[in-house]
Structures are given as C-alpha cells and as structure tokens.
N, C-alpha and C positions, 0 to 999 in steps of 0.2 A: 896245749892242743891247739889245732888247728881244725876251725869245719868252710874245709874244701867244695864252690861252688860253680855248676859246669854257667856260663855262662849264656856259654852259643847253644844248650837245649832249648828245641823249640819243639814238639813234639806236641801236637795239638792249639797250634800256635799259629796264624797267618805264612803263606811263604811270600809274602810280599815283607824286605827285609825291613822297612819302613818302621813298622811295626816292631817292638818291643816284644822280645825272645822274650820265652819263661823263664830262659834258667833267671835271667836279670831281673827278667819281677820279682823274684827267689827270692836272688840276694836284694834289692832292697828294700824287705820285706823284713829279712832275717836280717839286713843294719838297726834296723829300725828298732830293735829291741835292746837292752843293756844287757851284753855279756863283761862275766865277773873278768877282771884284766890277762888273768894265764891264758882268753880266746882269742885268737886272732881267726876271723873271720874272712875269708879271702877266694878271689871272686878268682876261675884260672881259665879256659882256652879248651874249649874241646875237653870232655873225656871215655870216645870215644864207642857212648852206653847211647849214639843215638836214636837208636832206638823205644827206648826204656822212659819217658818222658825223661825231668828234670833230678839231676844225678847229684849226690853230694860226696865229700871223704871224710869222715873222720881217721882226724891221725895226729899221731905224738911218740917224741921220743919214749923209744923205751918199755913203749905198747907197739897193741896190734894194730889195722888198720881197719877200717871197714868199705866200702863200696854202697851206698844204698841210692835205687836210682824207683820209674817210675813215679820221679815225690811231680808233685804241681802248684804256681804259686801259691792258691787254698791252703799249702800241708803244712805253713811256717811251725803253727805249736807240737806240727808229730817231730819236723828240723826241733826246734827248742830244746826237748822233751826229750827224743836221745841224745843232742850231746852234752845236754846234760849230766846223764845215764853214763857215757860215755867220760867223761871227767869225773868219776866219781867209782870212779873204776879204775883203780890201780895199775893191774895192767894192761885198761882199752880194754878188754872184757867181759862184755855185760853180760848176765845169764841171761837167755832166751825167753827164758817168759816170764822174763821182767820184761822184754823188749817194746817201745808198739809198736800193736800188730804190725805196720807197713812198710818196718826196721823186718820181723823177723818175715814177711811173707814174698821181699823187699828187697834184699841181699845180694846183695851182686857179687861180691869177693870178700874174704878177709885175708889181713895180707899178713905175717907175723914181723917181730918189730927182727932189723938183721941181727942184733946180736940173737937172737934166742935159738935154745935148742936146739941139736938138729935129730 
C-alpha cells in the first residue's frame, strides 16, 4: 500500500517561501516512523485540496483509495493509526466507526479500485 503526502500544502503556514511547507513537515515526521516493508511513503506535489490543510491519500492494488484533509504536521499519530487500519483491511475499507475521529470527519474522497464491479 502507499501513503501519499502532499508536500506543497501550507495552510496556516507563513506565505514566506523559505519556510517549510506544513505538508513537507508532516512527511518528515511520518518518515521518522518505522513503517512495515509493504508500506510506501511517497511525497507528491499538490493534491488540489489546498483550502483544506495537509492532505494524504491511502491507496493500494485492489483496494479502495481514500483522500483525507485538514491535517496538520502535529497529526502524525492520527495518520499512522489510519494507515495501519487501512493496511489491515483487505479491500481498504475500514468501517467508519473504527477510523480515527479526524478521518471520519475529514474524508475528501473515496475512490473505488479500477477493477471494482459497477
């Protein structure tokens, strides 16, 4: 599975281009964690969710993909918990009540796998 992190997100950060973007800070914090070998942490440029803080995507082959926003660099534990639950779900669908509260309230999109039945 992949955890994509928008590194251009900067909501709430100074407009100063020299300052680190909030998304890049979140990625750095997530990179410091010990991820299982089958989890790929990937930086991406702009997920077009700029008005909703830092944005991440959870995706994997044969799984539903999820886009979550309104995250801050201090929410590493929330993202790690959500990613672990996603990884454990064979089809990527984590029951709504089992998701971290932030994920329940800030799901931007849910995308079916290409091979999903119509």
